[in-house]
ROVEXDO-308573 format. One record per residue (C-alpha): z, x, y. Coordinates in steps of 0.5 Angstrom, whole numbers, plus 500, padded with zeros to 3 digits. Layout:
% residues N
ZXY
...
% end
This chain:
% residues 795
434294608
429299610
428300618
434296620
440299624
447296623
450296629
458297628
463296632
464303634
457304636
458298640
464301644
460307645
454304648
457298651
450295651
450287653
449282647
443277646
442273652
446266651
442259651
441256657
447252660
444246660
441246653
446241650
446236655
438236656
438235648
442229649
438226655
432228651
434224645
435218649
428219653
432221659
433213660
440211659
442204658
448200658
453201652
456195648
457192641
457200640
450202641
446203647
442197650
436199654
433193658
425194660
426194668
432195673
432202672
435207678
433215678
438220678
436227681
440234681
442238687
435241687
431234687
429235679
430228675
436228670
435221668
435214669
440208669
440201669
443196674
447191670
446183671
450177670
447176663
449184661
456182664
456176659
454180653
459186655
465181655
463178649
462184646
469186648
472180646
470181639
472189640
479186642
480182635
478188631
482194635
488190636
488188629
489195627
496198626
499202631
498208626
491206625
489206633
493213634
489216628
482214632
485217638
487223635
480224631
477223638
481230640
476233635
470230637
471232644
472239642
466239638
462236644
466239650
460243652
455238652
460234657
461239661
454241662
452233663
458233669
455239672
448236672
450230675
455233680
461230677
468233676
470234669
475238665
474237657
481240656
484235661
481230657
484233651
491233653
490225655
488223648
493227645
498224650
496217649
495217642
502218641
504212645
499208641
503210635
510208638
508202642
511197637
517202637
519204644
516198647
518192643
517185645
510187649
503185648
496187650
493183655
486183652
480185655
481190661
476191666
476198669
472200675
471206679
467208685
461213685
466219688
471218682
473223677
472222670
479224669
481218674
477214670
480216663
487215666
486208666
481207660
485211655
492208656
489201656
486202649
492206646
496199648
491195644
486192649
479193649
475195656
469194660
468200664
464198671
461204674
457203680
455210681
449214678
453221678
459218674
455214669
452219664
458222663
462215662
456213657
456220653
464219652
463211650
458214644
463219642
469214642
465209637
462215633
470217632
471210629
473206635
471199633
464196636
466193643
473196644
469200649
463198653
460201659
456197665
452201670
450198677
448200684
455198688
462194687
459187687
458189679
466189679
466182682
461180677
465182671
472180674
469173674
468172667
473168664
474173658
477178663
484179663
486184668
482188673
484195675
480200680
480207682
476211687
475211695
479205699
473202702
470200695
477198693
478193699
471190697
473189690
479185692
476181697
470179692
475177687
480173691
481166688
478168681
485168678
485175675
490180677
487186681
490193682
487199686
488206686
485208692
486216691
480219694
480221701
487220702
491225707
496229704
501233708
502241706
509243709
511250709
518251711
521258714
524259707
517259703
514265700
508265706
503269702
503264696
503258701
497261705
493263698
495256696
493252702
486256702
485254695
486247696
483246703
477250702
475252695
477246690
472240690
476236695
478229693
484229699
484231706
490236707
494237713
498243714
505242717
508249719
515250721
515253728
519260726
513262722
507259725
505266728
506269721
502263717
496264722
496271722
495271714
490265715
486269719
486275714
485271708
479267711
475273713
469273710
469266706
462263706
460257709
461250705
456246703
456239706
453233703
448231709
446233716
450226718
456230715
455236720
454231726
461228724
464235723
461238730
464232733
471233730
471240732
469238739
474233740
480238737
478243742
478238748
485236746
487244746
486246739
484253737
480255732
481260726
474260722
472265717
465266721
461263726
458256725
451256724
447252729
444247725
444245717
448242712
454247712
460249716
465255715
472254713
476252720
483251721
485247727
491250730
495245735
493239732
497232734
499227729
495222733
489226734
483223731
481228726
488228723
488220723
481220720
479226718
471228717
468230711
467237712
472244711
477242717
484243716
489241722
495245723
501242726
508245727
515242726
522245728
527241724
527238716
527231719
521233724
517235717
519229714
517225720
510228720
509228713
510220713
506219719
499218715
498211712
497214706
502216701
498219695
501226695
505232698
506239697
512243699
513250700
520253700
525257696
531253697
531248692
536243695
531243701
525241697
529236693
531232699
524233703
521230696
526224696
524223703
517223703
513216702
508219697
507218690
507225687
510231690
509238688
514244690
511251691
504248688
499243689
494239685
497239679
497233674
499231667
499224663
506225662
508223669
506217673
502217679
504211684
500211690
505209696
504205702
496204703
494209697
495204691
498198688
499200681
502206677
497210672
500215667
506216664
511211660
511207667
503207667
503203660
506197663
500195667
496194661
502190657
505183658
512180655
510177649
514171651
510170658
503167659
498169664
501168672
494165674
489160671
482162671
478159677
473159682
474161689
474155694
471156701
476157706
477159713
482165712
483165720
486158719
490158713
497156715
495153722
496146720
502142723
508141719
510134718
516130721
518136726
524133730
527137736
534140734
537137740
536130738
541130733
546123733
553123730
550119724
544123723
544128716
547135717
542140720
542147717
541154720
536159717
539166716
536172720
540179720
546177717
547171722
545163721
541161727
536156729
528157729
525161735
521154736
527150736
525145731
527142725
523139719
526133715
528134708
527128704
531125698
528126691
525119691
522120698
526114701
532117705
532124710
538128706
538134712
534137717
532145716
529149721
521150722
520157722
514161724
511168725
516170730
522168725
518172720
518178725
525178727
527178719
523184718
526188724
533186721
530188714
527195716
534197719
538196713
533197708
533205708
541205708
541200702
536204698
540211699
546208696
548210689
546205683
553204682
554202689
549197689
551194683
558193686
555189692
551185687
558183683
561181689
555176690
556174683
564173685
562169692
557164688
562163683
567161688
562156692
560154685
562146687
558146693
552150691
552145685
552139689
547141694
542142687
544135685
543132691
536136693
533135686
536129683
540132677
547130675
553134677
553137670
546139670
547142677
553146674
549149668
544151673
549155677
553158671
546160669
545163676
552167676
550170669
543172672
546175678
551179673
545181669
542184675
548188677
549191670
541193671
542197677
544204674
541203667
534205668
533211673
527215671
528222667
525229666
519228662
517234658
511238661
506242657
507248662
513252664
517248670
521242670
519235673
522229675
520221675
524217680
524210681
524208688
524202692
518198695
521197702
521190705
519185700
517177701
519172697
515165697
520161692
518156687
520149686
522149679
530151678
530152686
537156685
536160679
529162680
532164687
537168684
533171679
528174684
533176689
537180684
531183682
529185689
535188691
537191685
531196686
533198693
529193697
530188703
528181702
525176707
525169703
522163704
525157700
521152696
518147701
520141697
527143695
530148701
537146701
540150695
537156698
540154705
547153702
546159698
547163705
555162705
555166699
551171702
556171708
562172703
559178699
559185702
551185702
549189708
547184714
540184714
538185707
537178705
534174710
532166709
526163713
525155712
519152714
511151712
510155706
503156708
504158715
510163713
506166707
500167713
506171717
508175711
501177709
499179716
506183717
504191716
511193714
512188708
510192702
510187697
509179696
512175690
508168691
509161688
505156691
498153691
491156689
489157696
495161698
494165692
486166694
488167701
493173699
488176695
483177700
488178706
493183703
488189703
489192710
494195709
495194701
500190699
503189692
502182690
505178684
502171684
503165681
500158682
505152681
500147681
496149675
502153671
506147670
512151672
516157669
522156664
527160669
533159664
530164659
533171660
529175655
530183656
522184657
522178662
528182666
524189665
518186668
521183674
525190675
518194674
515189679
521191684
520199684
515204685
515211682
515218684
513225681
516231683
513238680
518244680
514250677
519256674
513261675
% end
């Protein structure tokens, strides 16, 4: 064409001119917002629903209007739940292949609209990586395909509610949504925050556009976590899981107490994580990594730098060099600046020295990256870090001291270890009470490995094969808790009522029934109170025996004994634990006549029926002995170079409040699951039928289980439950009891967090303990362990 010039590749390379200007980065996201008139409603039944009122405005970092979102009310919750029920029928009715096909189609859809999603997240100041979401979709689409093949005899829960806090990342949200969908559940997403709502709504629209049935994914937006409680209250919801900061997680747990719906939380935002540098580390790489983790990346956790004394000077010198010229970091508000200034002043008063990239400005919502050298583990800025760019630095001498510092925090989310000694790295990784350990790396994630917060950092496992089971239940089991409404109760007075028929131990005439002893620290003993409770015959006419009336101090003594022995029991090889369980089986078989007699006298069963229960108990203990070394994690393949380990670990000390049904068989089933996983146990026998558990003490004495591993405390169920719930060392409680007891545990076990498995005996009508279906045993074993991921890069 006349007058036109052809710009050849040769001309371009000779002139090196710039190409045409790119379209503004927010054009795609702005077009999507404009298409919705910048008014985003709720999403259910596969479409947007826009109420005329109840809107909240969302502004960007410069104060400009981005869009408005809706505050959902109870009527919206009901519509979303009804939509989810319909969506579950359609979604679960598809074959595994069809569900996998839909999720794979989403990979292409997200590739087409990834730019729009990124731009929308940038506008809303929400963290997002489309490539990470694509990896999630690829991983869970394959699990959707293989669910019935690799996870047989398990079925989806139904409608799952996924709640997140304002500061939760989109990746953490989808780490719960996608496995729930892959297993055949429908999902109601609860997004109280404004910044995370638009990306979640966009994803819901893309999912439906890719072929997800209407109602399989629903999104409710609101103003605070009270919306999560409203969703949980709906009887269609089968399970509630949460990700975000700890404060909102505790609020959700307390608000849902007594509703009869299981709730799990992953409070990974704001956790304190150790960054450990040994003398054998590559110091340059370690210093570069800690600066990136603490000052350059958007922080979801607070890092604490732990440096071996022999390389302290070298590390500090490199920190000064690398931090020189770094700019001040923007804070969220002036209030954060006050908190940062206060933390620095306290640190200096306690003798800490500062390493700063530049002088702090006299005022304003910004602060320079700062290392607080010479911090103490008990310092306020270490225990409760401020929101600013502050990095406490502590020193240690030995490897043992490094582990002690790393475990000092109440959180157990993650840790980073820097050393070129692989043996040291693995030993340290196994000793740290955290869910993820990165060796010579940090902040790495992949859905093939589980993320399981230890201690106060979570009550469930996300990611990996292990994280799928929170969205499944054994096909042969029913819901453990009936749906109910919370009852009005004074939590401070729960378990304080006097026990019936308390009789002093010293009033035992020769003709009186046999007095029993409880079992603490490997020795039979009286209760601290010195009192006993009369055990009635099945008909309620005569007194069969007197059992100790245990209380809070007895639980304290039992936990102290359990804490001493549990670390050694956990470190035993699985085969050694199996042999100990086999010895327990042999001891029970040797005492079977005595145990059968106690079961018969206590429950009113005939001797033949009691002997059958003993036989089943012997078989069940043998099952657990065989189970010890059969499921020990693995090495899942990673998409990048390196290796990784997925390891099951013991919870610690577990409290068991035992059921009334099949008092012997149910006890050995739960006891075997707990100690097979490496835990120590404090057992509270059935208040109605305590004699089989007390007779079992002689079996424990005849076995080679370590003294203190199993402790038996009898007395008032409510009083002992309250004592277990308020003991900070106990990590998990398995409870069979009243609806009020279930509500009390859900409300109370939030500080620190405890893993709860609750069964309401009054409403449930009893569980058939004679079944030994493999999926039921696997469920109990998975309840007895927590998972740890160890990342080991090769380059």
